[in-house]
N, C-alpha and C positions, 0 to 999 in steps of 0.2 A: 597249189595254194592254198594255206590253212586258212580258217575264217578270221581270225584275226589279223591274219594282213593284207585283208584286201582294200586293194590301189583306192586311196582316195585324197579328195581334195576339197578344200573349205572355199569357198568364195565370199569375201567380205569386201568392205569398202570404209570410206573413212567419216559416211555419213550417209544418211537415209537421201534416196533420187538420185545416187551415182550410175546407177544400172547395173545393180547385182542381182534382179531377178532376171533382168534381159540378157544378160549375159551367163548366171547357171543355167536359165531354161535353154537358152542357144546350145551351149557344151551339151547338156543333156542329151536336147536332141541330134546333135552331133556325132557325140560318139554311140546312140544308138543307130544310128540311119548307118553307123561304119559296122555294124555287125556286133557292136558289148552290149554285153547286158548290163545296163546301165541302175543304179539305184539309188533315188535321190530322197534328199533328207531336207529338211526348213530348221533351224532353230528359231527359238521361242514361238510363241502358241499361235500364230497365224495358220488358219484354215486356206485361205484361196492359192497361194503362191502353191501348197503342194500340188491343186486342181492343174495347173499348168504342168509342176514336175511328170505328174502323173501321166499326162497326155505326151510328152515328150518321149516318156520312158517305157511306157505299157508296165509301168509296175505302180502299187500306192506309194505316195507321197507322203513321206514320215514327217515328225516333228521332233525336235532333241531339244527339250525344255528342262534347263537343271533348275528353274525354282520350280515348276509345275512337279517332279518327277522326283527331282534332288539329284547331285551330280552324280550319285553312284551308279544311276540306271542306267546314263547317258551311252559307255560305251555296250551293256547287254541290250539296251533297246535298238542301238545302232547295226550289231552282230544280227540281232533277231533279223530287221529290215533287212539289213547288205545282203543274207545269205544267196551264197548261187551269184553273186553278181562278177562281175570284172571291174567293175568299177563305182565308186560313188564318189557323188557331187553332192556336198553338204552348201546347200545357201544361207547364207548369215543373216542377222537382224541388224537394223539400225545401224550406226558408225561399229567400228571394229573390235571398240573397248569397251560400248555402250551394256548396261544390263539394268538388273532392276532396282529403280530408284533407291537410293542411300542405301545398298547393298554391295558397294564395292563390283568387282567384277561378274557373281552371280548372273546366271542369265545371257551372258554376254556370247557373241561369238568366240572372243578371242579364250575366254574359259573352256567353250564346247571343244575349240582346237585344241585344247592341251587336253583336254578329257581323250581325245582321240585319236593323240598324238600325230597331229594331221597338220600336213603343211598349209600355208594360207597365201592364197591371190588374190593382191589387193586390186581392187576395180577403181578406178579415178577418172571422174570429171575432170577432163583435160581440156574444156570448154573456154574457161578466162584463162587459163594462163599457160608460161611453157616452161623455163628453167625452174619455176619456183616447184615445179612438180617433183623434182630431187627432193629437194629441202622437205617435202610433207612425207614423202613416202621414208625419207630416212628418219624422219621423225618416229613413225609409226613402229618402222623396222628395231627401232633402238629401244622403243619406249620399257617392254616387258621381253627380256631374253629368252626368256620359258615360248615363247611364241615365234614359230619359223615363218617367217615373213619371206617367202620362196620366191617370189614373181609377182610381175603387175601387169594390168589388161587396161589400158588407153579408150578411155572411152571417150564417145562423140568429139573426135577429133574433126580439125575444120577442114585441112589440104593434106597434099602431099611436102605442102614444106612447114607445116605446121607438125606434123607426124616424123619429119627432119629432125626438128629443134626440139622434143621432146625427147626422141630418143639419144640425140647429142647429150641431154642434161642428165639424164638418168644412165649414161656410160660410168657414172662417178658415185651413184649412189652404191652401189656393188648388188642391186636387186635387177636380174635380168627382164625387158621387157617380154612379154609370152604371146602378146596381141596388140592389136589396135583398131578398134570399130571406128567407123566415121559417122556422122551425125547422120540420122536417117529415121523420120517418122514411119516407113511403111509397115513395120512391124508394129506399131503403138498397139497397146492394150487399154480400152480404157476403164475411167474411173468413176467413182462417185464416193458417199456419204462413208463407208467404211471401206474403201480400198478400191484394189483391182473389181471388176466384175469376174464373179465365178465362171469358171468355164462349161457348165449345167447349162447358165442362161444364152451362152453364143458359142456351142460346139463349133459350129461351122468355119464362124470366122477364127475361133481360137485354135484350132486344126491349120487353117493357112498362116499366124502369127507365128507359133510354134517352126514351121517351115520354113519359114524368111530368117524367124532367128538363126535356125539351124544355118543356112546358106551365107548368112552373116556372119555367123561365128569360124564357118569352115575358110571363110576369104581371110578374114581380120585376123585368127587365130595361129599359134604354131599346135596343131592338136596333138601330134609326135613328142614336143616337149611338156605339153602340158600334162599326158599319158604317162611319160620317164617320170614325171617328180611326182604322179602319184602314186608310181612304184617302188616309191621308196622308204616305204612309210613301214616301222617299228611291228612286230607283235604287240596284238592288244592281250593283255593277261585276264579279259574279263571271260565269262560265259556268255553264252546269248540270252537275252530272254524268252524265258519259257511259259507261255500264259495256262499249259495245262500243268505246269508245277506251281500255279501260282493262286489257283482256286479248285474246290474241291464241287466233279459234277455231280447235279441234282436231279435225282430218281424222277420220274412222273408216277402220276395214280396211275393203277395198274390198267394197262388196256388204251391208254391216253396217246401210248409215245413220249417223244422228247415236247416238252413245253414248247410252244411256237412265241417266238418274241419278233413282232413287227416293227423295223426301223425305217421312221419317215426319209424319204431322200427327192430328187429330183430337184428345180431351178428353185422351189422356195427353202432347199433344208438340204444346204449344200457343206454344212459347217458337222465335219464329225474327224474322229481320231480314227485312225484303223484300228489300233489294238483294240477298240470298246468291242468289236462286233468277234476280235478273236477271242476275246475274255468271254463273252456270252456264248458262244460256242463251246469255249472249253469247260463251261461249267454248265454244260448239257444242253443249252437250247439249238432250239431251229432257228437260224437269222432267215427273215423273210424280208427283202425291203416291199415298200411302197412308196406312191405317190402321190400326196393329198391335194396335188391338184388336179389330176387327172382319174384317179383310184377312186369308185366312189361305195367302195366297202372296202373293208380292213380283210387281210389276208384270211382264207378260213379257218377256223380254228386258233386263233390270236388268243393268246394271253398272257401276254405283256405288251407293253409300247412304248419304245422309247424315240423321242423327238428331240433332236439336236438345234444345232444354229443354224442360222439362214436369213433370209431377206423377205418375211413373208409381211414385210409393210409394202413390199413393191409387190406384189400379187395380192392383196389383201381381196379385192373384187373377184379374182378367181376362186381364191379359198373358200372365201364366202357363199359365193355360188355353188358350191359343192355340198349342198344340203345334206345328200344321205350320209356323206361321210363324216360330217362335224355329226350329225344325228348317232353312228356310230361310235366315232368316238367318245359322246359323250354317254353311251351308255354300257360299255366297256369299261370307262371311270366308276359308272355308278356301281358296277358289279362287284366292285372293289379290288379289281384285277390291276398289278403294279404296273404305274406309267410315270417313267423318268421323262422329265421335259427343263430342258436349256434354253434357256432365252429368247428364240425362236419360235418354241415349242410353248414357252411361259405366256408368248403373245397368242398362240395359235389356241391354247384351250383355256383363253379369257372368254369374256362376254363380248366384248366389240374390239377391233382394230381401226385408229380410225374413225370410228361409227361404221365399222361392216361387221356384221354381225360374226363370231367366231364359234366356238364350242360350247361355249359357255360351261363349264366345268369348273373355274373359277370365279369369284364373284368379286370381278374387277377390269376395269376397264382401260385398253391402251393406248398411246396415242405417239406417233413422231414428235421430236423436239428440235429445236437449235443445240441442243446440249451433250455435248459428246462423252460418253462415261467409259474411263478406259484404264486399266491397270490391272496389277496383281492384288491377289486380297488372300488372307487365312481366316477360316472359319471353321465351325463347330458342328454339329449335328445335336440339337437341342431336345432331340427326342428320339425314340424309335419310329423307325417309318421303313417303307417299302423299300427302301434303296442304303441309308445309313441306320446302324447302330447308333442310339443317343454315346454322346461323346467322341463320337470318329472327327477327328481333325483332319484335313484338308486345305489343300493349296489350289484354288483357283486364279481363274481371270475373269472380268467383265469388259465389252465389248459393243456398246451400244449406241443410238441415238434415240432410243424409246423411252416412255415414261410407263409407270406401271401407278394408279389410282385404285386402293389403297397398294402399297411396295410390298405389304405383307401381310399374313392372315395372322386368323388366332393363335395358330400353328406353325409359326414361319419355319421354312425350308432348313434356313443357315441361320446362326449367330455370326455376324462378321468379326473377329477380334484385332484384325492387322491390314489396313493402317488407321481403319477407324472401327470404332465398334456401334453396331445397329444390327439389326433384324431384318432377315431380307428371305422374299419369297412364301411358299403356301406348300402343307401335307393336310391332305385331307382325305381321308380313305388309303386308299393305295395311291394316290397321288403324289409324287413330289416334282414341285415346278420352282425355278429359281433360272434368276438371272447371269449365275456363275457355271461357269462353264471349268469341268473339273477333267484333268486326266485320268483315267482308272488306273493305268498301268502304276501308278504309285499308290494307288487303294486297293485291289483288285476286289476286296468284299464289296465292294457296289456292287458288280457285275453278280458278284457270288450271290449274293441277299435278293438282286433283280428276278434273278432264275430260279432260287429255292421258294420266292414267294409265288411266280409263275406256275411252278409244277406243285403248287398248294393248292392253285385254283382250278375251275373249270375253261373248259374253250367258250369264247365270246358265241352270244347266242343259245349254249347250251343250257336245257331247262328239266 
């Protein structure tokens, strides 16, 4: 089998809340438990669902976002992530045809399915309907003839009689029923202010939940029919995305080896795209994870730092109590070493978060609010910095319920150009800190520039 013909399915739904994550994660786990190598993918920018996908498959969960990365990169990124897999399962976002606001089908599950030439399996919440399910499915199947809606999984079915009525109604739709799952709260995944609780915060319970989801899917879905459907895909014309072709390796100073970039992880910093560390490594960095909740020092020899997104607001007292690491981060930033901080990283570098002292690198105070800030953004770098050259244009997204006072420094990280115009974030010394999440695969120069800056510097603590 060639790489471009990897068997694949897109799991979609008419709307959010129908059970896409339940079904997609359960399918991934069930096929993996059956001995298949399963590649997990998620449409859109969401970081949390891919954590459950990774737990189900043992492979990195990867995002496919046509707004952040551009439609032309969807096929290459998919082939890169799915290399060597027997099957790829792609979980959709929102409703099948819902995309970036005001931009048509851009970034929708339907668009990604078309780009991947993949069949779509629609997960329908059947809890409050019987015959109407056929009309709903007919509408979705006929809306865009380029989208191949090839099957339905009925979710939240109440009883054997309910299932019989649903299946009888679906017989006239021309779309086969490939599964029916009963209402069941045993494998529920807890949520809070930004969605599901990440795997890293409840690993033991998450393992049990994923195992239960696999059992439910095995019992209620026709896995053989689903796999046969996945194998009907045509060859993709794209070449796999290759991080080594995107960046030029940077040479470290003689005798210093590859520049070490420390990447924050652990329960407080769970938001990251797998391609970021791959690009850093391709650019010549040694990438070493660390946990700001537990590690009291940065990895020895650190010359650069990446602190992505997550939930520091849930761990503010513990992050604050780790004074030795806060001091080490502040010292690294003061040395001029490159530091890239997104959202949670921005909060961690502030003076305080909900009154708890943080690293004090940025002259700002952070706090939780009731307001959700959510959406895609377009931005431009207003000046040269350790992450981006002046004029670099990126697409990103914001997703937080926190606020920073002030929201931008004298040298902002970005000038937002769409959907609103404002400045945002901080650039000071080698620090680039912002609420904006950017997928570096669409602008690999960010990783290359960060590593180049680290290669020119001295290791943390050197004199």
